[in-house]
C-alpha positions, -999 to 999 in steps of 0.1 A, spaced: -482 339 -502 -463 306 -507 -483 276 -517 -475 246 -496 -467 213 -511 -492 185 -504 -486 167 -472 -497 132 -478 -500 106 -451 -508 69 -451 -530 53 -424 -513 24 -406 -521 4 -376 -498 27 -356 -515 59 -369 -507 81 -398 -472 80 -414 -459 107 -438 -454 97 -474 -446 129 -492 -414 150 -487 -434 179 -473 -452 155 -449 -419 140 -438 -404 175 -432 -435 186 -412 -434 153 -392 -397 158 -384 -404 194 -371 -433 183 -349 -425 176 -313 -437 144 -296 -470 150 -279 -476 182 -299 -512 185 -312 -515 191 -349 -545 193 -373 -546 170 -403 -574 177 -427 -590 145 -439 -591 146 -477 -583 117 -500 -563 130 -530 -575 123 -564 -565 91 -580 -547 100 -613 -558 67 -629 -595 75 -622 -590 110 -637 -574 94 -668 -604 70 -671 -627 100 -671 -608 116 -700 -608 83 -718 -646 84 -715 -646 118 -730 -624 107 -759 -646 77 -766 -676 101 -766 -659 125 -791 -648 96 -814 -682 79 -815 -706 108 -819 -708 138 -842 -718 161 -813 -684 173 -802 -655 189 -819 -631 179 -792 -627 167 -756 -631 202 -742 -666 205 -757 -675 170 -745 -663 179 -710 -685 210 -708 -715 190 -721 -709 162 -696 -706 187 -668 -739 203 -679 -756 169 -681 -745 160 -646 -753 195 -632 -717 200 -622 -720 237 -621 -749 262 -622 -773 275 -647 -779 312 -645 -789 342 -666 -758 364 -673 -781 395 -671 -815 400 -654 -831 407 -688 -814 378 -707 -839 354 -722 -817 323 -718 -796 308 -690 -760 298 -696 -741 271 -678 -712 280 -655 -692 248 -651 -675 239 -618 -639 227 -618 -629 190 -617 -593 199 -611 -574 178 -586 -574 206 -560 -611 213 -566 -624 178 -561 -613 151 -537 -614 114 -547 -645 111 -526 -662 138 -546 -649 126 -580 -662 90 -577 -699 100 -578 -693 126 -605 -676 99 -626 -706 75 -621 -730 103 -631 -709 111 -661 -711 74 -673 -749 75 -668 -752 108 -687 -731 96 -716 -753 65 -719 -785 85 -716 -778 113 -740 -751 102 -765 -741 65 -765 -769 42 -756 -749 11 -746 -747 -12 -716 -729 4 -687 -705 -26 -683 -696 -24 -720 -688 13 -717 -668 7 -685 -648 -20 -704 -642 3 -733 -630 31 -710 -606 7 -692 -592 -5 -725 -588 30 -738 -572 43 -706 -547 13 -705 
């Protein structure tokens, strides 16, 4: 099965206009008056994603809790309940955490924004007890 390229559109006063090559091609092949289905999903803002990884880097650099960003990512996902806790076997005595993905195709921007805010809160609550505005400023500076 061929994976289709993203078809990105921009909302204008006249309607939606294609902005990606795949969208322009689809638009050109669509006849006037033809009904089509556009799935409303805002693609992830790469800058926002970079800010999240800047947050994780700050966490790694300023605590002794994590060996690397991957470990911090898993901890933040667990602290924000971005996944599920479950026993790997019915007789297991402990639950383990199965993290959900934050990949671009797994989370829209509308889903990522509240996750990011929860992540900031979790970092402050569990690892770096600082003012939220100070942490946001540090993340902005780190991601710049």
